[in-house]
C-alpha positions in Angstrom: 120.8 41.4 111.1 119.7 43.2 108.0 116.4 41.8 106.6 116.4 40.4 103.1 115.3 42.8 100.4 112.1 40.8 99.7 111.1 41.3 103.3 111.8 45.0 103.6 108.8 46.9 104.8 108.7 50.7 104.3 107.4 52.5 107.3 105.0 55.2 106.1 103.5 57.1 109.0 102.1 60.6 108.3 104.8 62.9 107.0 106.6 65.1 109.4 106.6 68.9 109.1 109.7 70.7 107.9 112.1 70.3 105.0 114.9 67.8 104.7 118.3 69.1 103.9 121.8 69.6 104.8 124.3 72.3 104.4 127.0 72.0 101.9 128.5 72.8 98.6 126.4 70.0 97.2 123.5 71.2 95.1 120.5 70.3 97.0 119.7 66.8 95.9 118.3 66.1 99.3 115.4 68.3 98.4 114.5 66.3 95.4 110.8 66.5 94.4 108.6 63.6 95.3 105.6 64.6 93.2 105.7 62.6 89.9 104.8 64.4 86.7 105.9 67.9 87.8 109.1 69.5 88.7 108.5 70.9 92.2 110.0 73.9 93.9 111.6 71.3 96.2 114.1 70.7 93.4 115.5 74.1 93.8 119.0 74.7 95.0 119.5 75.3 98.6 120.6 78.9 98.4 118.8 79.6 95.2 119.8 82.7 93.2 116.9 85.1 92.6 115.8 86.7 89.3 117.2 87.6 86.9 119.7 84.7 87.3 118.7 81.1 87.9 117.2 79.8 91.1 119.5 76.8 91.0 117.6 73.6 90.3 119.0 70.5 91.9 118.3 67.1 93.1 120.1 67.1 96.9 121.0 66.4 97.7 121.3 69.2 97.9 121.8 73.4 98.5 120.6 75.2 101.4 122.9 77.0 103.8 126.2 76.3 102.0 129.0 74.4 103.6 127.5 73.4 106.9 125.4 75.7 109.1 127.0 75.6 112.5 130.4 76.2 113.9 131.9 75.2 117.2 134.3 72.6 118.5 132.3 69.5 119.3 128.9 68.4 120.3 128.5 67.2 123.9 129.3 63.5 124.0 130.9 63.5 120.5 134.6 63.1 120.7 137.2 62.1 118.2 137.7 58.6 119.4 139.0 55.6 117.5 141.1 57.6 115.0 143.7 54.8 114.8 140.9 52.3 114.3 139.4 54.5 111.7 142.7 54.8 109.8 143.1 51.0 109.8 139.5 50.5 108.5 140.2 52.8 105.6 143.5 51.1 104.9 141.8 47.7 104.9 139.4 49.1 102.3 142.2 50.2 100.0 144.2 47.0 100.4 141.1 44.9 99.7 140.6 46.7 96.4 144.2 46.3 95.5 144.0 42.5 96.2 140.9 42.2 94.1 142.4 43.8 91.0 140.8 46.2 88.7 137.1 46.0 87.8 135.3 47.0 84.7 132.8 49.8 84.7 129.3 48.9 86.0 126.2 49.6 83.9 124.4 52.9 84.8 121.7 51.0 86.6 124.2 49.4 88.9 126.2 52.6 89.8 125.2 55.2 92.3 126.4 58.0 94.5 125.8 57.9 98.3 124.7 60.8 100.5 125.1 60.5 104.3 123.2 63.0 106.4 124.6 64.0 109.8 121.7 66.0 111.3 123.3 67.7 114.3 124.7 71.2 114.7 125.9 73.2 117.7 124.0 76.3 116.6 121.4 77.2 114.1 122.5 80.0 111.8 120.2 83.0 111.3 119.3 82.1 107.7 118.9 78.3 108.1 115.6 76.4 108.3 116.8 73.0 107.3 116.7 69.5 108.8 119.1 69.9 111.6 119.0 69.6 115.4 120.7 71.2 118.3 120.9 68.5 120.9 122.1 68.5 124.5 123.9 65.3 123.8 124.3 62.8 121.0 124.5 59.1 121.2 127.0 58.8 118.4 127.5 55.1 118.7 123.8 54.6 118.1 123.7 57.0 115.2 126.8 55.3 113.7 125.2 51.9 114.0 122.0 53.1 112.3 123.9 54.8 109.5 125.8 51.6 108.8 122.6 49.5 109.0 120.7 51.8 106.6 123.6 51.9 104.2 123.7 48.1 104.1 120.0 47.8 103.7 119.6 50.4 100.9 122.6 49.1 99.0 121.1 45.6 99.1 117.7 46.9 98.1 119.1 48.9 95.2 121.3 46.2 93.7 124.0 48.8 93.2 127.4 47.2 92.4 129.5 50.3 92.5 129.4 53.4 94.6 131.3 56.2 92.8 131.2 58.9 95.4 130.2 59.5 99.0 129.1 62.9 100.4 128.9 63.5 104.2 126.5 66.5 104.6 124.4 68.0 107.3 124.0 69.6 109.7 127.7 69.8 110.5 129.2 66.4 109.7 132.7 67.5 110.8 131.3 67.3 114.3 130.9 63.6 113.9 134.0 61.5 114.8 136.3 60.2 112.1 135.4 56.7 113.4 131.8 57.2 112.2 133.0 58.3 108.8 135.3 55.3 108.5 132.6 52.9 109.7 130.2 54.0 107.0 132.8 53.8 104.3 133.8 50.3 105.6 130.2 49.2 105.4 129.8 50.5 101.9 133.0 48.8 100.8 131.9 45.5 102.2 128.4 45.7 100.6 129.5 46.8 97.1 132.5 48.1 95.2 133.9 51.4 96.5 137.0 52.2 94.5 139.9 53.5 96.5 140.0 56.7 94.5 136.3 57.4 94.9 135.5 61.0 95.8 134.6 61.1 99.5 133.6 64.6 100.5 133.0 66.0 104.1 131.3 69.3 104.8 133.1 71.3 107.5 132.9 74.6 109.3 135.9 76.7 110.1 135.6 76.1 113.9 134.6 72.5 113.9 137.7 70.9 112.3 141.1 71.8 113.7 144.2 70.5 111.9 144.5 67.3 113.9 140.8 66.5 113.2 141.3 67.1 109.5 144.2 64.6 109.5 142.0 62.0 111.2 139.2 62.5 108.7 141.8 62.0 105.9 143.0 58.8 107.6 139.4 57.6 107.8 138.9 57.9 104.0 137.9 61.5 103.3 139.7 62.9 100.3 137.8 66.1 99.7 136.6 69.0 101.9 133.8 71.4 101.4 134.1 74.5 103.7 131.3 76.8 104.6 133.2 80.1 104.7 130.1 82.1 103.6 131.8 85.5 104.0 135.2 87.1 104.8 133.6 90.0 106.5 133.2 89.7 110.3 130.1 91.9 110.4 128.4 89.7 107.8 129.4 86.5 109.6 127.8 87.8 112.8 124.6 88.7 110.9 124.5 85.2 109.5 124.9 83.7 113.0 128.2 82.0 112.2 130.6 81.2 115.0 133.8 81.8 113.1 135.6 84.9 112.0 137.2 85.8 108.7 140.5 85.0 110.3 139.3 81.6 111.4 138.1 80.9 107.9 141.4 81.7 106.2 143.3 79.7 108.8 141.2 76.6 108.3 141.4 77.0 104.6 145.2 76.9 104.8 145.1 73.8 107.0 142.6 72.1 104.7 144.7 72.8 101.6 147.6 71.2 103.4 145.7 68.0 104.2 143.6 67.9 101.0 145.7 69.6 98.3 143.7 70.4 95.2 140.5 69.0 96.8 139.1 71.8 98.9 135.9 73.6 98.0 134.7 76.9 99.6 131.4 78.6 99.6 130.8 82.4 99.4 127.3 83.9 99.8 125.9 87.0 98.1 122.8 89.1 98.3 122.9 89.7 102.0 121.0 92.6 103.6 122.9 95.9 103.1 125.6 94.1 101.1 127.1 96.1 98.2 128.8 94.9 95.0 132.3 96.6 95.5 133.0 95.2 99.0 131.7 91.8 98.0 133.9 91.6 95.0 136.8 92.6 97.3 136.0 89.5 99.4 136.0 87.3 96.3 139.3 88.7 95.2 140.7 88.1 98.7 139.4 84.5 98.6 141.1 83.9 95.3 144.4 84.6 96.9 143.8 81.9 99.4 141.5 79.3 97.9 142.0 76.0 96.2 140.5 75.0 92.9 136.7 74.9 93.6 134.5 77.9 94.6 130.7 77.9 95.0 128.7 81.2 94.9 125.2 81.2 96.5 122.7 83.9 97.0 121.0 84.2 100.3 117.5 82.9 100.3 115.3 84.4 103.1 113.3 81.5 104.5 110.2 81.9 106.6 110.8 80.8 110.2 114.4 82.0 110.3 115.8 84.8 112.5 117.0 86.7 109.5 113.5 86.5 107.8 111.9 87.9 110.9 114.4 90.7 111.2 113.7 91.7 107.6 110.0 91.4 108.1 110.1 93.6 111.2 112.2 96.2 109.4 115.3 95.9 111.6 117.2 94.8 108.5 116.8 96.0 104.9 115.5 93.5 102.5 118.2 92.1 100.1 118.2 93.9 96.7 117.7 91.3 93.9 119.2 93.6 91.3 122.4 94.1 93.4 122.5 90.3 93.9 122.3 89.7 90.2 125.1 92.2 89.6 127.3 90.5 92.2 126.6 87.1 90.5 127.5 88.4 87.0 130.6 90.3 88.2 131.6 87.4 90.4 131.4 84.8 87.6 133.4 87.1 85.3 136.1 87.5 88.0 136.3 83.7 88.4 136.5 83.1 84.7 139.4 85.6 84.5 141.1 83.7 87.3 141.0 80.5 85.3 137.8 78.9 86.8 135.4 77.1 84.6 131.7 77.7 85.5 130.7 74.1 85.1 127.3 74.6 86.8 125.1 77.5 87.7 126.7 78.1 91.1 129.9 76.1 90.9 133.3 77.0 89.5 136.4 74.8 89.2 139.9 74.9 87.7 142.5 72.2 87.1 139.7 69.7 86.6 138.5 69.9 90.3 134.8 69.4 89.5 132.6 67.7 92.1 132.0 64.3 90.7 129.3 63.6 93.4 127.3 66.6 92.4 127.8 65.7 88.7 125.8 62.6 89.4 122.8 64.7 90.5 123.0 67.0 87.4 123.2 63.9 85.1 120.2 62.3 86.9 122.3 59.4 88.0 121.2 57.1 90.8 121.9 58.2 94.4 121.1 56.7 97.7 120.4 58.9 100.7 121.0 57.6 104.2 120.4 59.4 107.5 117.5 61.5 108.9 115.7 63.4 106.1 118.0 62.2 103.3 116.7 61.8 99.8 117.5 59.2 97.3 116.5 58.2 93.7 117.2 54.7 92.5 115.6 51.6 91.1 115.1 49.0 93.9 116.4 46.1 91.7 117.1 44.0 94.8 113.4 43.8 95.3 112.7 42.9 91.7 111.5 46.4 90.7 112.4 48.1 87.4 110.9 51.5 88.3 112.9 54.4 89.6 111.7 55.7 93.0 112.0 58.9 94.9 112.7 58.2 98.5 112.8 60.3 101.6 114.0 59.2 105.0 112.2 60.1 108.3 113.3 63.6 109.3 113.6 63.5 113.1 116.7 61.6 114.2 115.3 59.7 117.2 112.3 58.5 115.1 114.6 57.7 112.2 116.8 55.6 114.5 113.8 53.7 115.9 112.7 52.8 112.4 116.2 51.7 111.3 116.4 49.4 114.3 113.0 48.0 113.5 113.1 47.8 109.7 116.7 48.1 108.7 115.9 51.5 107.1 114.0 54.7 107.9 112.3 55.3 104.5 109.3 57.5 105.2 108.1 57.9 101.6 108.5 56.0 98.4 107.1 57.4 95.2 107.5 55.7 91.7 108.7 58.2 89.2 106.9 58.4 85.8 108.7 58.9 82.6 107.7 62.5 82.2 108.8 63.4 85.7 112.2 61.9 84.9 112.5 63.7 81.6 111.7 67.0 83.3 114.5 66.4 85.7 116.9 65.5 82.9 116.1 68.7 81.2 116.2 71.1 84.2 119.2 69.5 85.8 121.3 69.0 82.7 120.8 72.6 81.6 122.4 73.7 84.9 125.7 72.6 83.6 127.9 74.1 80.9 127.8 70.8 79.0 124.0 70.8 78.9 122.3 67.7 77.6 124.0 65.8 74.9 121.9 63.8 72.4 123.4 60.6 73.6 122.6 61.4 77.2 119.0 62.3 76.4 118.5 59.1 74.4 119.5 57.1 77.5 116.3 58.3 79.0 114.1 58.8 75.9 115.2 56.9 72.8 112.3 58.0 70.6 111.5 61.6 71.2 114.7 63.5 70.3 115.8 66.9 71.4 115.3 68.0 67.7 111.7 66.7 67.9 111.1 68.7 71.0 112.6 72.1 70.3 113.7 72.7 66.7 110.3 73.8 65.4 109.0 75.6 68.5 108.6 79.3 68.1 109.4 80.3 71.7 112.4 78.1 71.8 113.6 79.5 68.4 113.5 82.9 70.0 115.8 81.8 72.7 118.1 80.2 70.1 118.2 83.4 68.1 118.9 85.5 71.2 122.0 83.3 71.8 120.9 82.2 75.2 120.3 78.6 74.2 122.2 76.4 71.8 120.9 73.4 69.9 123.3 71.7 67.6 125.0 68.3 66.9 126.3 68.2 70.5 122.9 68.6 72.1 121.1 71.3 74.0 122.9 73.7 76.4 122.9 77.3 77.7 125.4 79.8 76.4 127.5 81.8 78.9 124.8 84.5 78.9 122.0 82.0 79.1 123.3 80.1 82.1 122.8 83.3 84.1 119.1 83.5 83.2 118.2 79.8 83.2 115.2 80.2 85.4 113.6 82.5 82.9 113.9 79.9 80.1 112.9 76.8 82.0 109.2 77.4 82.0 109.2 77.6 78.2 111.3 74.4 77.8 109.4 72.4 80.4 106.1 73.5 78.9 107.3 72.4 75.4 108.4 69.0 76.8 105.0 68.4 78.4 103.2 69.4 75.3 105.3 67.1 73.1 105.0 64.3 75.6 101.2 64.4 75.2 101.5 64.4 71.4 104.1 61.7 71.1 105.2 62.3 67.5 108.8 61.3 67.3 110.8 61.6 64.1 111.3 58.3 62.3 115.0 58.9 61.8 117.3 60.4 64.5 118.9 63.6 63.3 122.0 63.6 65.5 
């Protein structure tokens, strides 16, 4: 039985080593900073682009190794069982909503996104140093029970009345059974309102989800797929330690589009050792002949402790060229724009309105709950009578996490109340990742007195950015231009410094100038 929210203890043993994460097209919200008052490097996107274009800031959950970091068929002991039951559970969820009739929108404090972390992979890719485990066997039934329990507990604790999206990341969540996905969705639907048309995304690798398995995930409630293609060059895929070939990737992409038409996202990496602009653009052009309506571009980030980092350090591989990576990024975004894609975020491109609504919650600093080993969340625990937003991180190691869930109903390792300045820093840095930027109305939801005009209109350094055309401040709000979006990292220190200075001075204008 799940304990009442008033009785929920938070296990807080010494923090474990390592970084939480997962591997998907999501933007890294699972690395959200837990240090109030400052925007940490942990907020950076999983595969963060290097100078001169932005190091993608993000809250998750997440972006590390895009699209799932392992291939393979299935983990030992993990089989696709209970697909018929899974389909029935998903159908009951849809029928229950239809019977209940339409509901009005919930206030912002009562809405949230939900991230579910599946920590297991068959193989660790050469560039990946994230929170994932390569087990000899997985007790999926126990993991499923714990995911369901933690979802129930945190939903009760948060007081959330409506979950607007669910993202299954990892690890390689397509190695989990569809029954596990359906069980989590069923638990969410029973605990709160989960609209039948909510975006439910699953990360998948080309070799971990054959057509029959994709059909089962769709029956379980998944309606969007994020595929970690990473490259369409077999030599590069071997370098990255991927288990699929370019042919495997294109075959899965075709199957995914058949099962999830208009709802398939693909990842492409750039800035690999010995990679050149021309051949990489050729990959992108080829991908455009096969892909759906969402593409993510991510630069390789060499992380200490990975095989690829060691190879570069030892000289067996050349170091990636940041200037070439920058050129790939600039050329790539131009190619995508020409193909009708909107760059709605630093690393994400969509056409026909196929934006990731789950990721949009992160960029808009909405509430999100993270369940599973190493998952991050940010929400106000209203169910416990609190009015302060908290940053939360779950215990990293799966076995320890499961023990804590069984003891306490959740595996929260750290809870840190977020101060007002820390939240405003996130609103600024995250909002500017998008092409919409930060509207005056959105900013005033977080800070009704100190306006964007107060912050930036009279600052000399910001004025230079405005005059250069990289930054725009007008009646709509504050946002990057097309050119500015590519150099966001170079502007953020100036903007954050100005915010911190103004916060100390606290001299808001008496009349809003919106």
